[in-house]
C-alpha angles and dihedrals in degrees: 000000000000111000093233093052093041091055092051091048095047091047092052096043094048092049096044095043101036107012089241130135107220125230116245106266121243096224101068125119110279094245090063088065100036103041128074120203144138113274135194122199114199125192125199130187117196090342096309126111111259100172142343127182130159151148127247092215133008119296096171137048097265146012089254092057090046092053092050093048096046094042090057090046093049090052098042113015109041100122091212093064143042113250115280113263129219089248090060097052095090092055101048124112116202134207128180120200117196108200128218118222112285119248130203116249130194099218145001087259086081093061131090115186094214096049107028136050117210135229119196121195132188115168107309094341117101131175131182136197124188121232127254098024120164112253095024105113106166144030088242092056092046090055094044092053092048090050091050091050089052094046091245116145116248095243095048118107116238141188110251131214130176134206139176128226138212101221120208122190 
């Protein structure tokens, strides 16, 4: 199993089964300790989204810590879902997206739904949608969903940023 996904899985299972937050293991790839980045952890159960929480940029000292933090949040604090139960653990599929730094873009012409995620900003409101998500078929749809997530009206103009991810599953 991919080390990024394994860490997310072990963090969730330890917390759900024992109420314990695991220590970061010593046998991870070096970049997981040395790099800082935003990370999204997504959980699916029988093909359906079961939780997804992440950070746009680093909030901890390493990618490994970011994975642990966001894995626990995806399993227990996603407001769209009830917390994951022990009975569900066997049926979860995990993915971990490590984000590149976001870059400002001038228009939606600089987006590609398969390659880039999008961040929309309007004042203090900010919404994000990851790239290459099933059911997202156009840049317009990608931006509309990110706006909805941020509470920005569909007809309001926004500042756009894009980013790429390294997806682990």
